[in-house]
C-alpha positions in Angstrom: -85.3 -153.9 48.4 -85.3 -152.6 52.0 -88.4 -151.8 54.1 -89.4 -148.3 55.0 -91.6 -146.8 57.6 -94.2 -146.0 54.9 -94.3 -149.7 54.0 -95.1 -150.5 57.7 -97.8 -147.9 57.8 -99.4 -149.2 54.5 -99.4 -152.7 56.0 -101.2 -151.4 59.0 -103.9 -150.0 56.8 -104.4 -153.3 55.1 -104.6 -155.2 58.4 -107.1 -152.8 59.8 -109.7 -154.3 57.5 -109.2 -157.8 58.9 -111.3 -158.3 62.0 -109.6 -161.4 63.2 -106.1 -159.9 63.3 -106.2 -158.1 66.6 -104.5 -155.3 68.4 -102.9 -157.3 71.2 -102.7 -155.8 74.8 -99.7 -154.8 76.9 -99.6 -155.6 80.6 -97.6 -153.9 83.3 -95.3 -156.3 85.3 -94.4 -154.7 88.6 -92.8 -158.0 89.7 -90.4 -158.2 86.8 -89.8 -154.4 87.0 -88.8 -154.6 90.6 -86.5 -157.5 89.9 -84.6 -155.8 87.0 -84.9 -152.2 88.1 -87.0 -150.9 85.2 -90.6 -150.1 84.3 -91.6 -153.3 82.4 -94.6 -153.9 80.2 -95.2 -157.2 78.5 -96.5 -157.1 74.9 -99.0 -160.0 74.8 -98.7 -160.9 71.1 -99.4 -164.6 72.0 -103.0 -163.4 72.2 -102.9 -162.8 68.4 -104.9 -165.0 66.0 -103.0 -168.3 65.5 -101.1 -167.6 68.8 -98.2 -165.6 67.4 -97.3 -162.4 65.4 -97.1 -164.3 62.1 -100.5 -163.4 60.6 -99.5 -159.8 60.4 -96.8 -160.4 57.8 -98.4 -163.3 56.1 -101.6 -161.4 55.5 -99.8 -158.3 54.3 -98.1 -160.4 51.6 -100.9 -162.8 50.7 -103.7 -160.2 50.4 -101.6 -158.4 47.7 -101.1 -161.6 45.9 -104.8 -162.1 45.8 -105.6 -158.6 44.8 -103.2 -158.7 41.9 -104.4 -162.2 40.9 -100.8 -163.4 40.9 -101.5 -167.0 42.0 -104.2 -169.4 43.1 -102.1 -171.1 45.7 -99.3 -170.0 48.1 -96.4 -172.2 49.3 -94.4 -171.6 52.5 -91.9 -173.3 54.8 -92.1 -173.1 58.5 -91.2 -174.6 61.8 -94.7 -173.8 63.0 -95.9 -170.3 63.6 -95.4 -168.9 60.0 -97.2 -172.0 58.8 -100.3 -171.1 60.8 -100.1 -167.5 59.7 -99.9 -168.4 56.1 -102.7 -171.0 56.4 -105.0 -168.4 58.1 -104.1 -165.6 55.7 -104.6 -167.7 52.6 -108.0 -168.9 53.7 -109.0 -165.4 54.6 -108.0 -164.2 51.1 -109.6 -167.2 49.3 -106.4 -168.9 48.2 -105.1 -172.5 48.7 -102.0 -173.0 50.8 -99.3 -175.7 51.0 -96.9 -175.6 53.9 -93.7 -177.6 54.3 -92.7 -178.3 57.8 -89.7 -180.2 59.3 -90.5 -183.7 60.6 -89.4 -182.5 64.0 -92.1 -179.7 64.1 -94.4 -180.0 67.2 -97.5 -181.9 66.5 -99.7 -179.2 67.9 -98.4 -176.7 65.3 -98.9 -179.3 62.5 -102.5 -179.9 63.6 -103.2 -176.2 63.9 -101.8 -175.4 60.5 -104.1 -178.0 58.9 -107.0 -176.6 61.0 -106.5 -173.2 59.4 -106.9 -174.7 56.0 -103.4 -175.6 54.7 -102.1 -178.8 53.2 -99.1 -179.8 55.2 -96.1 -181.9 54.0 -93.3 -182.9 56.4 -89.8 -182.8 54.9 -86.5 -183.2 56.5 -85.3 -182.6 60.1 -84.5 -178.9 59.9 -86.1 -175.7 58.7 -83.6 -175.5 55.9 -84.6 -178.9 54.4 -88.3 -177.9 54.6 -87.4 -174.6 52.9 -85.6 -176.4 50.0 -88.7 -178.5 49.4 -91.0 -175.5 49.5 -88.9 -173.5 47.0 -89.0 -176.4 44.5 -92.8 -176.6 44.7 -93.1 -172.9 44.4 -91.8 -173.1 40.8 -95.1 -174.7 39.7 -97.5 -172.5 37.7 -100.1 -170.5 39.6 -98.1 -170.7 42.8 -96.5 -167.9 44.9 -93.9 -168.4 47.6 -94.3 -166.7 50.9 -91.1 -166.5 52.8 -91.1 -166.5 56.6 -88.8 -163.5 56.9 -87.0 -162.7 53.6 -89.8 -160.7 52.1 -90.4 -156.9 52.4 -94.2 -157.3 52.6 -93.8 -159.9 55.4 -91.4 -157.7 57.3 -93.6 -154.6 56.9 -96.6 -156.6 58.3 -94.6 -157.7 61.3 -93.6 -154.0 61.8 -97.3 -153.2 62.5 -96.7 -154.6 66.0 -94.1 -151.9 66.5 -96.4 -149.1 65.5 -99.1 -150.5 67.8 -96.6 -150.7 70.6 -95.6 -147.0 70.3 -99.2 -146.0 70.7 -99.7 -148.2 73.8 -96.4 -147.3 75.5 -95.4 -143.9 74.1 -92.6 -143.4 76.6 -90.9 -146.7 75.4 -87.1 -146.7 76.0 -86.2 -150.3 75.1 -87.9 -153.1 73.1 -86.6 -156.6 73.3 -87.3 -158.8 70.3 -86.6 -162.5 69.7 -84.7 -163.3 66.5 -85.0 -166.3 64.3 -84.6 -165.3 60.7 -84.9 -161.6 61.6 -88.3 -160.7 60.1 -89.9 -159.6 63.3 -87.1 -157.5 64.6 -86.5 -156.0 61.2 -90.1 -154.8 61.1 -90.2 -153.6 64.7 -86.9 -151.7 64.3 -88.3 -150.0 61.2 -91.4 -149.1 63.0 -89.4 -147.5 65.8 -88.4 -144.8 63.4 -91.9 -143.4 64.0 -91.0 -142.7 67.7 -90.4 -139.1 68.7 -87.3 -140.2 70.6 -84.6 -142.8 70.3 -85.8 -146.3 71.2 -83.2 -149.0 71.9 -83.9 -152.1 70.0 -82.4 -155.3 71.4 -82.5 -158.7 69.7 -82.3 -162.0 71.5 -81.2 -165.4 70.1 -81.0 -168.9 71.5 -77.3 -169.6 72.0 -77.2 -172.9 70.1 -79.2 -171.5 67.2 -77.5 -168.0 67.1 -76.5 -166.5 63.8 -77.0 -162.7 64.3 -73.9 -162.0 66.6 -71.6 -164.0 64.3 -73.1 -162.3 61.2 -72.7 -158.8 62.7 -69.1 -159.6 63.6 -68.2 -161.0 60.2 -70.2 -158.3 58.3 -72.3 -160.7 56.3 -74.9 -163.4 57.1 -73.5 -166.6 58.7 -75.4 -169.9 58.6 -75.9 -172.3 61.5 -76.5 -175.6 59.9 -77.5 -177.4 63.1 -79.6 -175.1 65.2 -80.6 -176.9 68.4 -82.8 -175.2 70.9 -86.0 -175.7 72.9 -87.2 -172.4 71.3 -88.1 -174.0 68.0 -89.8 -170.8 66.7 -86.4 -169.1 66.4 -84.4 -172.1 65.3 -84.1 -171.0 61.6 -80.4 -171.2 61.4 -79.8 -168.1 59.3 -80.6 -164.5 58.5 -81.3 -163.3 55.0 -79.3 -160.6 53.3 -82.2 -158.3 53.7 -82.9 -158.9 57.4 -79.1 -158.8 58.1 -78.8 -155.4 56.6 -81.8 -154.0 58.5 -80.5 -155.5 61.8 -77.1 -154.1 61.1 -78.5 -150.6 60.4 -81.4 -150.4 62.9 -80.8 -152.8 65.8 -78.7 -151.5 68.7 -77.7 -154.8 70.4 -78.0 -158.5 70.1 -77.6 -160.9 73.1 -77.8 -164.7 73.4 -79.3 -166.9 76.1 -79.0 -170.6 76.6 -81.8 -173.2 76.8 -81.7 -173.3 80.6 -82.2 -169.5 80.8 -85.1 -169.8 78.3 -86.7 -172.6 80.4 -86.3 -170.6 83.6 -88.0 -167.6 81.9 -90.8 -169.8 80.6 -91.5 -171.1 84.1 -91.1 -167.6 85.6 -93.7 -166.2 83.2 -96.1 -169.0 84.0 -95.7 -168.7 87.7 -95.4 -164.9 88.2 -97.5 -163.5 85.3 -99.8 -166.4 84.4 -98.7 -166.2 80.8 -98.0 -169.6 79.1 -95.7 -168.9 76.1 -93.3 -170.8 73.9 -89.6 -170.7 74.2 -89.2 -168.1 71.4 -91.3 -165.6 73.4 -89.7 -166.4 76.8 -86.3 -165.7 75.2 -87.2 -162.0 75.3 -87.5 -162.1 79.1 -84.6 -164.5 79.7 -81.7 -162.0 79.3 -83.3 -159.7 81.9 -83.8 -162.5 84.5 -80.3 -163.8 83.9 -78.8 -160.3 84.0 -77.3 -160.8 80.6 -78.9 -157.4 79.7 -79.0 -154.2 81.6 -82.2 -152.2 81.3 -83.6 -149.0 82.6 -86.5 -146.7 81.9 -89.5 -148.2 80.2 -88.9 -151.7 78.7 -91.1 -154.0 76.7 -90.2 -157.6 75.9 -92.3 -159.1 73.1 -94.1 -162.3 74.1 -94.3 -163.1 70.4 -95.9 -166.6 70.6 -97.8 -169.0 72.8 -97.9 -172.2 70.6 -96.1 -174.6 72.9 -97.1 -178.3 72.8 -97.6 -180.2 76.0 -94.6 -182.5 75.5 -92.3 -179.6 75.0 -93.8 -177.7 77.9 -93.1 -180.7 80.1 -89.5 -180.9 79.0 -89.1 -177.1 79.5 -90.6 -177.1 83.0 -88.5 -180.2 84.0 -85.3 -178.4 82.9 -86.3 -175.3 84.9 -87.2 -177.3 88.0 -83.9 -179.2 87.9 -82.0 -175.9 87.6 -83.9 -174.6 90.7 -83.2 -177.9 92.6 -86.9 -178.6 92.9 -86.6 -181.7 90.8 -83.7 -183.6 92.2 -82.1 -187.1 91.9 -80.4 -188.5 94.9 -78.2 -191.6 95.1 -78.2 -193.0 98.7 -75.9 -195.8 99.8 -77.7 -198.2 102.1 -77.4 -201.6 103.8 -79.5 -203.9 101.6 -82.0 -205.0 104.2 -85.8 -204.9 104.7 -87.3 -201.6 106.0 -84.6 -199.2 104.8 -86.7 -197.8 102.0 -89.6 -197.1 104.3 -87.3 -195.3 106.7 -85.9 -193.1 103.9 -89.4 -192.4 102.6 -90.5 -191.2 106.0 -87.6 -188.8 106.2 -88.2 -187.5 102.7 -91.9 -187.0 103.2 -91.5 -185.1 106.5 -90.2 -182.2 104.4 -93.2 -182.0 102.0 -91.0 -183.7 99.4 -92.5 -186.3 97.1 -90.8 -189.4 95.6 -91.5 -189.4 91.9 -89.6 -192.6 91.2 -87.2 -194.9 93.1 -85.1 -198.0 92.2 -82.5 -200.2 93.8 -79.1 -200.2 92.1 -76.9 -203.2 93.0 -74.7 -203.0 89.9 -72.4 -200.0 90.5 -68.7 -200.9 90.2 -67.0 -201.3 93.6 -70.2 -201.7 95.5 -69.6 -203.9 98.6 -71.6 -207.1 99.0 -74.6 -206.5 101.2 -75.0 -202.8 100.2 -77.0 -201.1 97.5 -77.8 -197.7 96.2 -81.3 -196.2 96.3 -81.7 -193.8 93.3 -84.7 -191.6 94.1 -86.1 -188.8 92.0 -87.8 -186.2 94.2 -89.9 -183.1 93.7 -89.5 -180.5 96.5 -91.3 -177.2 97.3 -87.9 -175.3 97.5 -84.2 -175.6 97.5 -84.2 -175.3 101.3 -86.4 -178.4 101.5 -84.0 -180.6 99.6 -81.1 -179.4 101.7 -83.0 -180.4 104.8 -83.8 -183.8 103.3 -80.1 -184.4 102.6 -79.2 -183.3 106.1 -81.6 -185.7 107.7 -80.5 -188.7 105.6 -76.9 -188.0 106.2 -77.7 -187.5 109.9 -79.2 -191.0 110.0 -75.8 -192.4 108.8 -76.3 -192.7 105.1 -74.0 -191.4 102.3 -75.9 -189.2 99.9 -74.8 -188.0 96.5 -76.9 -185.6 94.3 -76.9 -186.7 90.7 -76.6 -183.7 88.4 -78.1 -184.4 84.9 -75.9 -183.9 82.0 
């Protein structure tokens, strides 16, 4: 069973009755537009209830389960955002909910899911393991399974975002959509059939969790058994037959970005647009910033979620700052005598650069007696600042080596 434009329109009518599922705003980004040579609008779906697009699809499915009295409880598997959507929708519809999440799921998403009323059980290290546990429990009487993406009602609900977007940006030329299991892009691509002109639909996956490009090349869904990305919201590891067929038919292009590009996009959005989003959302902006994707006309990347926990945010921002050379580790060879560290600290501080940590290393192989290495981790205001720090230290007679993290 595929999903039609009429299905998406029917879903929108159902969601119109739910006060807490919002029409999320779009915001013009002249800064990003100037950088990529297009008229760019950001769809701020991370303003949605539960912090992502997921309540759209979950409610469209669960409200029909409740209306038909099909079950007293719903069961789902999720890495985080679908979990919250199911918990919210089930509570809204008066049903119990049980959600299986990987043990690696961010604690913030686990806590939020429980806060929306679900019982949470942690199973396995991957989404696939959590899914297997959920399907087993869904066989119990009085229970209905709500798939994160392989469900026509869920896909149709996600597609309401697309209809909304066409009203907000009627001259839309390109929409950029993150892909995990493919439910969001399947719904949005279906909704684009309502446009009065062709709209280019581009999907984005994290490189180490990608399945769509391989699936399209092979002509059938391909599984990635070990998806590994900072964008946990799109680390599903597979498409379904249904989402694959819709992507194959209705999506124009799929690109991939690596975790460094996602981290850079996360930091860019935070600095330049004041939007704090999770990696899955930043993935929609990453291919434009890294020039992996050529765009022109009116372009809308979907900022589909903002549920990033603080520990993950710290890791993401650190990775981005390392890539910018604003968080740098230097290994400096010195004569092991009193006063040297103070001399180095003075030179470093003169360029508005802060020492985050420092240690003496006297154990490197081949190190002459009486010498040592200072290993200093520095934060700098710019790449220019660290270049001047290195020039000053070398000018004072020290040997400096920048340590590049693996």
